[in-house]
N, C-alpha and C positions, 0 to 999 in steps of 0.2 A: 152336525146338522140333523135335527130331530123332527122335522115337519112332515116326513112321510116314512113309510115302512120300506127301508132299503132292500130287505130280503124279498119282498113281493116284487118290487121294481126290477131287481136283478134277474129274476126268473126269465125275463124277456130280452135280456141283453147278452151279447156275445162276450163282452168283458166289461169291467167296471173301472172307473177312474175317480180320482179326487184331486183337489187343488191344495197343495201343501205350502202354507205360509207360517213357518214356526214362530217368528217374532211377533207377528200380528196375532196369532192364536194365543200366545202367552199373554199379551196385553188385554185380550178380551176374556181371559179365563178368570176363575174364582180363586186362583192361587194367592197366597199371602204376598205382601210387598217384598219380603226378604227373598222369596223364590223368584219373583219377577226381576229383581235387581241382579240376582246371581246369574240367571239365565237370559238376561236381556239381549245378549248378542248372539244367542244360538236358538232360543226357544227351549222349552223343557223337553228333554229327550223322550219321556214317557207319554206326554200328551201327543206328540207326533207319532210315536210307535203304536199307540193304541189305535189311532186312525188307520195306520197301515194294516194292522192285524184285523180290524173290522172289515176293511174292504177286501182283503185276501179271503176272509171267511164268507163273504157274500156268495161266492161261487166255488170256494175252495180251489182256487187256481190263481195264477199270477195276475196282477192288476197293473194299471198304469197310474203314474202321476202326471196328469195332463198339464198342470201349472205348478212348477217348482220355483219358489222364491229364489232369486239369484242376487239380491242386494237388499236395500231398504224398501219397505212397503210405504204406502202413503195414507192408509185408511184407518189405522189404529189411533188411539189417543196419543201415543208416543211411538216414534218410528226410528229407533237407533240403527246405525250402520252395523251390519253383521260383522262378527269377528273374522279375521283372516283364516281361511280354511273352512268356514262354515258351509259354503256351497258344496264343497267336496264331502264334508261330513254328512250333510243332508242327503246327498246323492247316494252315498254308501249305505246309509241307514235304510233308505227306500229299497235298494237292491237286496239288502240282507233280510228284510221283512217280506220279500216276495214280489217286488215290482220288477217287471220285465222291460218297462219303458219309463224313462224320466225325461220330460221336456220342460223347458224353462219359460217363465213369463217375466218379462217379455223379451223379444229379440232386441229391440232398440227402444230406449226411453222416449216417451211421447213428448212432443213439444207443445201440444195444446190440450185443452179440456181438463177434466178433473184428475187425471193421473200423471200430470207432468212432473210430479215429485217422486213418482214410482220408478224404481230402477229397471234396467234391462241388461242383457248380456253386453250390449253396446250402449255407450253414452248417447246423449242427444245428438252429438256431431258425428256419430258413427264409429268412434274409436273404441277399442276394447275396454270394457270395465273389468273390475276385479273378478267378478263371477265368471266372465268369459275366460280369463286366464286360468282360473282354477279348473274349469271343465276341460279346457284344452290340454292342460297338463295331466289330468287324471284319466281322460277318455282312452288313451292307448292301452291302459292296463285292464280294461273291462273284458277283453276277450279271454282273459285267464280265469274269470269267475264262472261259477256254475249257475245254470238256470233251473236246476232241480229244486223243488221245495223240500224242506227238511220235515220229516214226521215229528210231531210233538207228543209229549206224554200228558200235558196239562192243557185244559181249555177253560175258558170263562164263558158262561152263557149270557147272551145279550138279546133283549127283546124290546121292540118299540111299544108294544101294548103295555108292558110293565113300566116303561119309561114315562109314558103319558099319564098313567094312573098314579105313579109315584109323585111326579112333579106337580100334578094338579092339586094335591093336598099334601104338602111337604111336612106340615106340623112343626117344622123347624126351618127358619128362614135361611140358615146357612147350609142346610143339607139339600142334596138333590140326588137323582139317579146317577148322574155322571160322577159326582164326588164320591159316592159309595163304590162305584166301579173302579175309579182311579185309585182309591185307598188300597184295594187289593192288587190291582194291576201293577202299580208302582212298586209295591213291596216285593212282588215276585220278580220284577225286572232288576231290582237292586240286589236280589239273591241270585242273579244270573240264570233265571228260569225263562225259557222261551214258552210262549203260549199261543194257542189258537183262540179265536173268538168265534163262537158258534151260536146259532139259534137253538133254543131249547128243544125243538122238535127234530133236530138233526140226528144223524147216526153218530153216536158217541162211543162206539165200541172200541176205538183205538186208544182211548184215554184212561190212564190209571188214576188221575185226579181231575175232578170236575167241580168248578166253582160257580155258584149262583149267588152273586153278591146282593142282587136286588130283584129277585124274581117274585114280585108282589102279586102278579096275576097267575093263578094256578087252577087247573081242572083235575078231576080224577084221571082223565086220559094222560095228562102230562105227568102226574105222579106215577102212574104205571110205567110210562116210558122211561122215567129216570130210575125207577126201582129195579128194572131189569138189569141195568148196568151195575148197580150196587150189589145185586145178588150174584153177579158174575165176578165180583171182586174189586170193582172200582170204588174209590172213595169220593164222597160228595160233601161239599161245604155249602151250607145255606147261610145267607146273611139276614140282617134284620128285616122284619115284615114279610118274610117269605110266605107265600100262599095266603096272604091276608085277604085278598080280594078275588072275586070271580070275574070272568070276562065282561060282565055287565057293569062292574065297578062296585057292586054290593059286597059287604063284608061276608066272607065265608063263615057260616056258623059251624060247619065241619070242615076244617082246613084240610084240603086234599093231601098236603105234605106232612101232616101230623104223624101218621103211622111211619112214614119213611124216616122222619127225624126222631121219633120217639118222644116228642114234646109238643106242647102247644103254648101259645103266648098268653100270659096272664095280664101283665101291665107293661106299659112303655113310658119312658121318661125322656122328654126332649130337653136337653140341658142348654141353657142360653150361653153365649160366649163368656168365658171366664169361669163358668160353673163346671166343676169336675166331680167325679166320683172315683171309687176304687173297687177293684175286684181282685180276689185272691185266686190265682190259677198257677198250676205247675210249680207249687211251693214258693211262689213269689207274689208280691202285690203290684198291680199295674194301675196306672191312672186311666180313666175313661173320660170321654167327652162326647158331646153332640147327642148321642142316643144310647139308652140302656133299655133292655127288655128283661123282664123276669119270666121264667119258664116253668110250666107245670109238667112234671115227668109222667109219661104214660107207660113207660117200660121200667119196671123196678131194677132191671139188670143194666140199665144205661150207665155209662161212665159220666160222672159229674166232674167237669174239668175246671169250672170257675163259679165261685159264689161271691156275691157283693159284700163289701166290708164297710159299707157306709149307708146311712139312711137316705132316702126312704125305702130302699130295697135291701136293707141289711139282711144277710143270711139267705137271701133269695138266690135262685140258680140263674146264671147268665150264659154259661157255655157248657155244651154236652157233646158226647160222641156215642152213637149207637152202632155197634159192630155186629157182624154176622160170622158164621163159621168159615166162610171162604176168604176172610180177610178184608172184605169190603165193609164200608160203614158210612155213616152220615154225621158230620159235625154241624151243630147249630151254634153260630156265633151271634149273640144278642147284644153286642157292644161295638162302640167305635173307640179307637185308640191305637196309635202306631205301634207301641211296644207289645200290646197284647195280640194284635193282628199278626205281627211278625212271629210271635211265639206259637200261635195257633197254626200258622202256615208251616213252620218248621216241623211241628208235630205231624201234620197231615202229609207233608212231602215225604217224611221218613216212613210213615205207614204205607204210602203209595210206592215207595222204592224209587223216588225221583231225587237225583243228586242236586245239590245247591251249594252256594258259597256266598259269603258276604263280600260283595265287590267293593273296591275302593270308590269313594265318593266321586260321582261324575263318570265312572267307567260303565259302559254297557257292552254286553257280549251277546251276539246273535249268531245262530248257526243256520247255514243254508247249503245244501248239496255237498256235505262233507267239508265245508270251509267254515272258519270262524272269523266273523267280522267284529273286531274290537274297536270301540269308538270312545274317544276321550272328549268329554264335553266341558272340560275345565281349562283354566289358564295355565296350569302347570303340567309338566310331563308326567306320564304314568308308565312305570316299568311292569312288564308282564313276566311272571315266573314260569318259564317254559323250558322244555328240553333243549339242549344246546344245538341240536341239528334240526330244529323246527324249520320247515320249508315255508318261507314267506312269499306270497304272491304280490304283496304290496306292503311297504313299510317294514318295520322290524319290531323287536320286543320292547323298545322304548318309544311309546307313542307320544308324539309332539303335542303341544297344546292345540285343542280343537282339531285333532288329527285322527287318522284311522290306520289300522293294520289289518291285513287279511292273510290268514295262514291256514294250512291244512289241519284238519281235526284228527290227530292221531288216536285219540280216545274214542272216536266215532260217537 
């Protein structure tokens, strides 16, 4: 929900909440049809998780889920019945990402008015529905779980001013602020990396890797704020159109982030659906789509990581990394493309000293308070490779379809 600045509103609140309807959110998203079919009965794990992380970051403290879907909704274009175990899965995911309270909407299905096809924990006649039984079975285990938040090494910067400026003039009908955020967020979650979502003006001193996928609004003050962390050894990733506009919306003639990045934007190319290009990076060729930028290098010692291999930007620079003596640095990624974004993140995570792994499709791992919350969002069972004496608080090393396992993090 993007109609107001949540960070400003949250300053006056004791705690924040949001309403989590994973299947409805999926249907109203811009994901492709294949993804909507695959996750029709659970919602997409990363769309839900991104919202959890945003609300946790508003006050950097635990949040509430005021309305948790507990069966089918009634307001999307299509409203499938959730998979068995989905309500428990959603509850566990919320707890893992920092929720201290999860309440369900609604208690009993309504007999009248516009929501009489919307589910409740109880059916219309007051008898327990599927969601009720899942919560009832899962609730006794909750006292074993930790309420402490887990410190993160990676954060993504999120700003409503940039969101509004970005989406008012997209220049590409299929691109948006959120799609650019999700492109990076989903890839990190598929690599098992937990992240915080922070406002750009926040204290970022605890992070070794800071991502700014769509920081289109920038000022000299913001550039100085980010530079102090890079100078201390943090690594920063800037996405396309970074620093392109001032707070008034005008194009920055002197991009405040140019010195920090070591480059400035020369040209940008919005690729219509089906139109792709190629970039050579890390000794391989990757396909790009949606958006390409060519960069002018301002620092002759900068590392050129990617150059275009196809007109109209042939041999132009698209990806760079400017480093300093303390190990910090700034990567500028001027392209879209799943393969190249993944490779850039691998490079940046390695430089930042952040461990990662390629998770099995549909598996998500989240840490909170010394515990690991493993979630299976697929129809098949997933086996975890763990030490034989791993202590499980819930489940075991074979996670059932749409199931969860919670165990102690021996690696901390």
